[in-house]
Biotite code that builds the C-alpha atoms (Angstrom):
import biotite.structure as struc

atoms = struc.array([
    struc.Atom([17.335, -210.878, -69.783], chain_id="A", res_id=1, res_name="MET", atom_name="CA", element="C"),
    struc.Atom([14.873, -212.103, -67.535], chain_id="A", res_id=2, res_name="THR", atom_name="CA", element="C"),
    struc.Atom([13.625, -215.866, -68.110], chain_id="A", res_id=3, res_name="VAL", atom_name="CA", element="C"),
    struc.Atom([9.796, -217.078, -67.229], chain_id="A", res_id=4, res_name="LEU", atom_name="CA", element="C"),
    struc.Atom([9.421, -220.472, -66.830], chain_id="A", res_id=5, res_name="LYS", atom_name="CA", element="C"),
    struc.Atom([6.153, -221.681, -68.167], chain_id="A", res_id=6, res_name="ILE", atom_name="CA", element="C"),
    struc.Atom([4.693, -224.930, -67.218], chain_id="A", res_id=7, res_name="LYS", atom_name="CA", element="C"),
    struc.Atom([1.606, -226.048, -69.747], chain_id="A", res_id=8, res_name="ARG", atom_name="CA", element="C"),
    struc.Atom([-1.198, -227.516, -68.187], chain_id="A", res_id=9, res_name="LEU", atom_name="CA", element="C"),
    struc.Atom([-3.576, -230.330, -70.104], chain_id="A", res_id=10, res_name="PRO", atom_name="CA", element="C"),
    struc.Atom([-5.937, -228.146, -71.702], chain_id="A", res_id=11, res_name="HIS", atom_name="CA", element="C"),
    struc.Atom([-3.326, -225.502, -72.805], chain_id="A", res_id=12, res_name="ASN", atom_name="CA", element="C"),
    struc.Atom([-2.695, -225.346, -76.593], chain_id="A", res_id=13, res_name="LYS", atom_name="CA", element="C"),
    struc.Atom([-0.564, -222.502, -76.773], chain_id="A", res_id=14, res_name="SER", atom_name="CA", element="C"),
    struc.Atom([2.535, -220.490, -75.292], chain_id="A", res_id=15, res_name="VAL", atom_name="CA", element="C"),
    struc.Atom([2.726, -217.122, -74.937], chain_id="A", res_id=16, res_name="PRO", atom_name="CA", element="C"),
    struc.Atom([4.184, -215.301, -77.360], chain_id="A", res_id=17, res_name="ASN", atom_name="CA", element="C"),
    struc.Atom([5.333, -211.705, -78.281], chain_id="A", res_id=18, res_name="TYR", atom_name="CA", element="C"),
    struc.Atom([3.339, -210.646, -81.848], chain_id="A", res_id=19, res_name="GLN", atom_name="CA", element="C"),
    struc.Atom([5.929, -208.197, -82.937], chain_id="A", res_id=20, res_name="THR", atom_name="CA", element="C"),
    struc.Atom([9.699, -207.994, -82.451], chain_id="A", res_id=21, res_name="GLU", atom_name="CA", element="C"),
    struc.Atom([8.743, -204.825, -80.466], chain_id="A", res_id=22, res_name="GLY", atom_name="CA", element="C"),
    struc.Atom([5.996, -205.918, -77.955], chain_id="A", res_id=23, res_name="SER", atom_name="CA", element="C"),
    struc.Atom([6.205, -205.451, -74.615], chain_id="A", res_id=24, res_name="ALA", atom_name="CA", element="C"),
    struc.Atom([3.719, -207.928, -73.869], chain_id="A", res_id=25, res_name="GLY", atom_name="CA", element="C"),
    struc.Atom([3.103, -211.294, -74.761], chain_id="A", res_id=26, res_name="MET", atom_name="CA", element="C"),
    struc.Atom([-0.126, -212.715, -75.459], chain_id="A", res_id=27, res_name="ASP", atom_name="CA", element="C"),
    struc.Atom([-2.390, -214.858, -73.246], chain_id="A", res_id=28, res_name="LEU", atom_name="CA", element="C"),
    struc.Atom([-4.873, -217.187, -74.891], chain_id="A", res_id=29, res_name="SER", atom_name="CA", element="C"),
    struc.Atom([-7.987, -218.938, -73.356], chain_id="A", res_id=30, res_name="ALA", atom_name="CA", element="C"),
    struc.Atom([-7.448, -222.579, -72.406], chain_id="A", res_id=31, res_name="ALA", atom_name="CA", element="C"),
    struc.Atom([-11.365, -223.147, -72.964], chain_id="A", res_id=32, res_name="ILE", atom_name="CA", element="C"),
    struc.Atom([-13.034, -226.493, -74.935], chain_id="A", res_id=33, res_name="SER", atom_name="CA", element="C"),
    struc.Atom([-15.771, -224.310, -75.307], chain_id="A", res_id=34, res_name="GLU", atom_name="CA", element="C"),
    struc.Atom([-16.991, -220.803, -76.111], chain_id="A", res_id=35, res_name="PRO", atom_name="CA", element="C"),
    struc.Atom([-17.901, -218.673, -73.379], chain_id="A", res_id=36, res_name="ILE", atom_name="CA", element="C"),
    struc.Atom([-20.604, -216.500, -73.747], chain_id="A", res_id=37, res_name="ILE", atom_name="CA", element="C"),
    struc.Atom([-20.266, -212.787, -72.335], chain_id="A", res_id=38, res_name="LEU", atom_name="CA", element="C"),
    struc.Atom([-23.461, -210.436, -71.913], chain_id="A", res_id=39, res_name="ARG", atom_name="CA", element="C"),
    struc.Atom([-22.901, -207.342, -71.225], chain_id="A", res_id=40, res_name="PRO", atom_name="CA", element="C"),
    struc.Atom([-21.582, -206.477, -67.565], chain_id="A", res_id=41, res_name="LEU", atom_name="CA", element="C"),
    struc.Atom([-21.082, -210.359, -67.384], chain_id="A", res_id=42, res_name="ASP", atom_name="CA", element="C"),
    struc.Atom([-17.575, -211.329, -65.867], chain_id="A", res_id=43, res_name="ARG", atom_name="CA", element="C"),
    struc.Atom([-16.035, -214.438, -65.852], chain_id="A", res_id=44, res_name="VAL", atom_name="CA", element="C"),
    struc.Atom([-12.405, -215.962, -64.764], chain_id="A", res_id=45, res_name="LEU", atom_name="CA", element="C"),
    struc.Atom([-10.966, -217.504, -68.076], chain_id="A", res_id=46, res_name="VAL", atom_name="CA", element="C"),
    struc.Atom([-7.864, -220.228, -67.604], chain_id="A", res_id=47, res_name="PRO", atom_name="CA", element="C"),
    struc.Atom([-5.001, -219.735, -69.618], chain_id="A", res_id=48, res_name="THR", atom_name="CA", element="C"),
    struc.Atom([-3.833, -223.463, -69.156], chain_id="A", res_id=49, res_name="GLY", atom_name="CA", element="C"),
    struc.Atom([-0.120, -221.828, -68.032], chain_id="A", res_id=50, res_name="LEU", atom_name="CA", element="C"),
    struc.Atom([1.713, -221.809, -64.521], chain_id="A", res_id=51, res_name="LYS", atom_name="CA", element="C"),
    struc.Atom([4.913, -219.710, -64.550], chain_id="A", res_id=52, res_name="ILE", atom_name="CA", element="C"),
    struc.Atom([7.647, -219.263, -62.410], chain_id="A", res_id=53, res_name="GLU", atom_name="CA", element="C"),
    struc.Atom([9.011, -215.525, -62.640], chain_id="A", res_id=54, res_name="LEU", atom_name="CA", element="C"),
    struc.Atom([12.869, -215.145, -61.042], chain_id="A", res_id=55, res_name="GLU", atom_name="CA", element="C"),
    struc.Atom([13.282, -213.182, -57.922], chain_id="A", res_id=56, res_name="HIS", atom_name="CA", element="C"),
    struc.Atom([12.749, -209.453, -58.300], chain_id="A", res_id=57, res_name="GLY", atom_name="CA", element="C"),
    struc.Atom([9.854, -209.691, -61.060], chain_id="A", res_id=58, res_name="PHE", atom_name="CA", element="C"),
    struc.Atom([6.338, -209.690, -61.426], chain_id="A", res_id=59, res_name="GLU", atom_name="CA", element="C"),
    struc.Atom([4.077, -210.216, -64.338], chain_id="A", res_id=60, res_name="ALA", atom_name="CA", element="C"),
    struc.Atom([1.256, -207.755, -65.296], chain_id="A", res_id=61, res_name="GLN", atom_name="CA", element="C"),
    struc.Atom([-1.863, -208.875, -67.100], chain_id="A", res_id=62, res_name="ILE", atom_name="CA", element="C"),
    struc.Atom([-3.421, -206.036, -68.856], chain_id="A", res_id=63, res_name="ARG", atom_name="CA", element="C"),
    struc.Atom([-6.292, -205.385, -71.361], chain_id="A", res_id=64, res_name="PRO", atom_name="CA", element="C"),
    struc.Atom([-5.831, -206.271, -74.942], chain_id="A", res_id=65, res_name="ARG", atom_name="CA", element="C"),
    struc.Atom([-6.457, -202.900, -76.780], chain_id="A", res_id=66, res_name="SER", atom_name="CA", element="C"),
    struc.Atom([-7.969, -204.311, -79.758], chain_id="A", res_id=67, res_name="GLY", atom_name="CA", element="C"),
    struc.Atom([-10.490, -206.258, -77.703], chain_id="A", res_id=68, res_name="LEU", atom_name="CA", element="C"),
    struc.Atom([-11.055, -202.938, -75.589], chain_id="A", res_id=69, res_name="SER", atom_name="CA", element="C"),
    struc.Atom([-11.664, -200.619, -78.368], chain_id="A", res_id=70, res_name="ILE", atom_name="CA", element="C"),
    struc.Atom([-13.388, -202.641, -80.718], chain_id="A", res_id=71, res_name="LYS", atom_name="CA", element="C"),
    struc.Atom([-15.698, -204.738, -78.388], chain_id="A", res_id=72, res_name="HIS", atom_name="CA", element="C"),
    struc.Atom([-15.678, -203.445, -74.944], chain_id="A", res_id=73, res_name="GLY", atom_name="CA", element="C"),
    struc.Atom([-13.931, -206.629, -73.381], chain_id="A", res_id=74, res_name="ILE", atom_name="CA", element="C"),
    struc.Atom([-11.258, -205.565, -70.591], chain_id="A", res_id=75, res_name="THR", atom_name="CA", element="C"),
    struc.Atom([-10.089, -206.691, -67.248], chain_id="A", res_id=76, res_name="LEU", atom_name="CA", element="C"),
    struc.Atom([-12.255, -206.450, -64.148], chain_id="A", res_id=77, res_name="ILE", atom_name="CA", element="C"),
    struc.Atom([-9.040, -205.395, -61.977], chain_id="A", res_id=78, res_name="ASN", atom_name="CA", element="C"),
    struc.Atom([-7.446, -203.346, -65.438], chain_id="A", res_id=79, res_name="CYS", atom_name="CA", element="C"),
    struc.Atom([-4.100, -204.892, -64.310], chain_id="A", res_id=80, res_name="VAL", atom_name="CA", element="C"),
    struc.Atom([-3.473, -207.722, -62.505], chain_id="A", res_id=81, res_name="GLY", atom_name="CA", element="C"),
    struc.Atom([-0.097, -208.915, -60.451], chain_id="A", res_id=82, res_name="THR", atom_name="CA", element="C"),
    struc.Atom([1.171, -212.108, -60.473], chain_id="A", res_id=83, res_name="ILE", atom_name="CA", element="C"),
    struc.Atom([3.582, -212.339, -57.441], chain_id="A", res_id=84, res_name="ASP", atom_name="CA", element="C"),
    struc.Atom([7.016, -214.344, -58.265], chain_id="A", res_id=85, res_name="GLU", atom_name="CA", element="C"),
    struc.Atom([6.080, -216.884, -55.193], chain_id="A", res_id=86, res_name="ASP", atom_name="CA", element="C"),
    struc.Atom([2.760, -217.422, -57.195], chain_id="A", res_id=87, res_name="TYR", atom_name="CA", element="C"),
    struc.Atom([2.203, -221.169, -58.559], chain_id="A", res_id=88, res_name="ARG", atom_name="CA", element="C"),
    struc.Atom([-1.334, -221.647, -59.314], chain_id="A", res_id=89, res_name="GLY", atom_name="CA", element="C"),
    struc.Atom([-2.762, -221.256, -62.800], chain_id="A", res_id=90, res_name="GLU", atom_name="CA", element="C"),
    struc.Atom([-2.760, -217.894, -64.697], chain_id="A", res_id=91, res_name="VAL", atom_name="CA", element="C"),
    struc.Atom([-6.391, -217.110, -64.796], chain_id="A", res_id=92, res_name="CYS", atom_name="CA", element="C"),
    struc.Atom([-8.067, -213.644, -66.564], chain_id="A", res_id=93, res_name="VAL", atom_name="CA", element="C"),
    struc.Atom([-10.813, -211.659, -65.042], chain_id="A", res_id=94, res_name="PRO", atom_name="CA", element="C"),
    struc.Atom([-12.664, -210.733, -68.245], chain_id="A", res_id=95, res_name="VAL", atom_name="CA", element="C"),
    struc.Atom([-15.790, -208.041, -68.291], chain_id="A", res_id=96, res_name="VAL", atom_name="CA", element="C"),
    struc.Atom([-18.092, -207.102, -70.943], chain_id="A", res_id=97, res_name="ASN", atom_name="CA", element="C"),
    struc.Atom([-18.393, -203.521, -70.837], chain_id="A", res_id=98, res_name="LEU", atom_name="CA", element="C"),
    struc.Atom([-20.132, -203.108, -74.253], chain_id="A", res_id=99, res_name="SER", atom_name="CA", element="C"),
    struc.Atom([-23.960, -203.214, -74.729], chain_id="A", res_id=100, res_name="ASN", atom_name="CA", element="C"),
    struc.Atom([-23.568, -206.661, -76.641], chain_id="A", res_id=101, res_name="GLU", atom_name="CA", element="C"),
    struc.Atom([-22.788, -210.464, -76.709], chain_id="A", res_id=102, res_name="VAL", atom_name="CA", element="C"),
    struc.Atom([-19.209, -211.137, -76.917], chain_id="A", res_id=103, res_name="TYR", atom_name="CA", element="C"),
    struc.Atom([-18.170, -214.983, -77.168], chain_id="A", res_id=104, res_name="THR", atom_name="CA", element="C"),
    struc.Atom([-14.858, -215.703, -76.104], chain_id="A", res_id=105, res_name="ILE", atom_name="CA", element="C"),
    struc.Atom([-13.550, -218.373, -78.377], chain_id="A", res_id=106, res_name="GLN", atom_name="CA", element="C"),
    struc.Atom([-10.879, -221.456, -77.428], chain_id="A", res_id=107, res_name="PRO", atom_name="CA", element="C"),
    struc.Atom([-7.679, -220.828, -77.903], chain_id="A", res_id=108, res_name="ASP", atom_name="CA", element="C"),
    struc.Atom([-8.566, -216.560, -78.422], chain_id="A", res_id=109, res_name="GLU", atom_name="CA", element="C"),
    struc.Atom([-6.402, -213.909, -77.453], chain_id="A", res_id=110, res_name="ARG", atom_name="CA", element="C"),
    struc.Atom([-7.683, -212.658, -74.428], chain_id="A", res_id=111, res_name="ILE", atom_name="CA", element="C"),
    struc.Atom([-4.702, -210.458, -72.444], chain_id="A", res_id=112, res_name="ALA", atom_name="CA", element="C"),
    struc.Atom([-1.261, -209.697, -72.389], chain_id="A", res_id=113, res_name="GLN", atom_name="CA", element="C"),
    struc.Atom([1.343, -210.469, -70.222], chain_id="A", res_id=114, res_name="MET", atom_name="CA", element="C"),
    struc.Atom([4.208, -208.081, -69.467], chain_id="A", res_id=115, res_name="ILE", atom_name="CA", element="C"),
    struc.Atom([7.267, -209.040, -66.998], chain_id="A", res_id=116, res_name="ILE", atom_name="CA", element="C"),
    struc.Atom([8.598, -206.297, -65.023], chain_id="A", res_id=117, res_name="SER", atom_name="CA", element="C"),
    struc.Atom([11.222, -205.589, -62.320], chain_id="A", res_id=118, res_name="ARG", atom_name="CA", element="C"),
    struc.Atom([10.048, -204.890, -58.861], chain_id="A", res_id=119, res_name="VAL", atom_name="CA", element="C"),
    struc.Atom([11.339, -203.451, -55.425], chain_id="A", res_id=120, res_name="GLU", atom_name="CA", element="C"),
    struc.Atom([10.468, -203.865, -52.218], chain_id="A", res_id=121, res_name="GLN", atom_name="CA", element="C"),
    struc.Atom([9.995, -200.434, -50.274], chain_id="A", res_id=122, res_name="ALA", atom_name="CA", element="C"),
    struc.Atom([11.641, -200.491, -46.816], chain_id="A", res_id=123, res_name="GLU", atom_name="CA", element="C"),
    struc.Atom([8.789, -198.889, -44.727], chain_id="A", res_id=124, res_name="ILE", atom_name="CA", element="C"),
    struc.Atom([9.119, -195.566, -42.796], chain_id="A", res_id=125, res_name="GLU", atom_name="CA", element="C"),
    struc.Atom([6.307, -193.957, -40.841], chain_id="A", res_id=126, res_name="VAL", atom_name="CA", element="C"),
    struc.Atom([6.895, -190.199, -40.258], chain_id="A", res_id=127, res_name="VAL", atom_name="CA", element="C"),
    struc.Atom([4.574, -187.418, -38.939], chain_id="A", res_id=128, res_name="THR", atom_name="CA", element="C"),
    struc.Atom([5.130, -185.040, -41.894], chain_id="A", res_id=129, res_name="GLU", atom_name="CA", element="C"),
    struc.Atom([5.933, -185.383, -45.716], chain_id="A", res_id=130, res_name="LEU", atom_name="CA", element="C"),
    struc.Atom([7.793, -182.635, -47.783], chain_id="A", res_id=131, res_name="THR", atom_name="CA", element="C"),
    struc.Atom([5.894, -179.938, -49.462], chain_id="A", res_id=132, res_name="GLU", atom_name="CA", element="C"),
    struc.Atom([5.221, -180.013, -53.372], chain_id="A", res_id=133, res_name="THR", atom_name="CA", element="C"),
    struc.Atom([3.917, -177.502, -55.806], chain_id="A", res_id=134, res_name="VAL", atom_name="CA", element="C"),
    struc.Atom([0.854, -179.876, -56.472], chain_id="A", res_id=135, res_name="ARG", atom_name="CA", element="C"),
    struc.Atom([0.084, -180.729, -52.568], chain_id="A", res_id=136, res_name="GLY", atom_name="CA", element="C"),
    struc.Atom([-3.229, -182.485, -52.252], chain_id="A", res_id=137, res_name="THR", atom_name="CA", element="C"),
    struc.Atom([-4.467, -181.601, -55.284], chain_id="A", res_id=138, res_name="GLY", atom_name="CA", element="C"),
    struc.Atom([-6.085, -185.151, -57.007], chain_id="A", res_id=139, res_name="GLY", atom_name="CA", element="C"),
    struc.Atom([-8.367, -186.175, -59.535], chain_id="A", res_id=140, res_name="PHE", atom_name="CA", element="C"),
    struc.Atom([-8.359, -183.771, -62.522], chain_id="A", res_id=141, res_name="GLY", atom_name="CA", element="C"),
    struc.Atom([-6.617, -181.012, -60.391], chain_id="A", res_id=142, res_name="SER", atom_name="CA", element="C"),
    struc.Atom([-3.634, -180.543, -63.462], chain_id="A", res_id=143, res_name="THR", atom_name="CA", element="C"),
    struc.Atom([-6.638, -179.502, -65.704], chain_id="A", res_id=144, res_name="GLY", atom_name="CA", element="C"),
    struc.Atom([-7.057, -181.489, -69.195], chain_id="A", res_id=145, res_name="LYS", atom_name="CA", element="C"),
])
């Protein structure tokens, strides 16, 4: 099991936690003192009041919460954000309102989830040809519905 070191900043009220025993992601909360009003298509960088230290060979992925996405159209601008192992700044969440209605983010509201994943850096090899596959260059939608 990997260890995630967390430093709480003064404006933080909660530590990320897994909601169930089988949860892949731990919830991140908005470390804000006043509500943030998000009008349709508004985007904002929401602080979590946390700094983290990952073990070597790991990343933190910041993902939307499915309930906020489907019920309110609240998601992340970059869909999945990556926090590299050497980043030591505050974890912030880039939120966007894709709905047609105003949404208010409340202080300490769970706004995203964080997944810790093992990563490996690839060795780059420049070649003149790639191996052939059945799919070939078929891209978006090429495999059907």
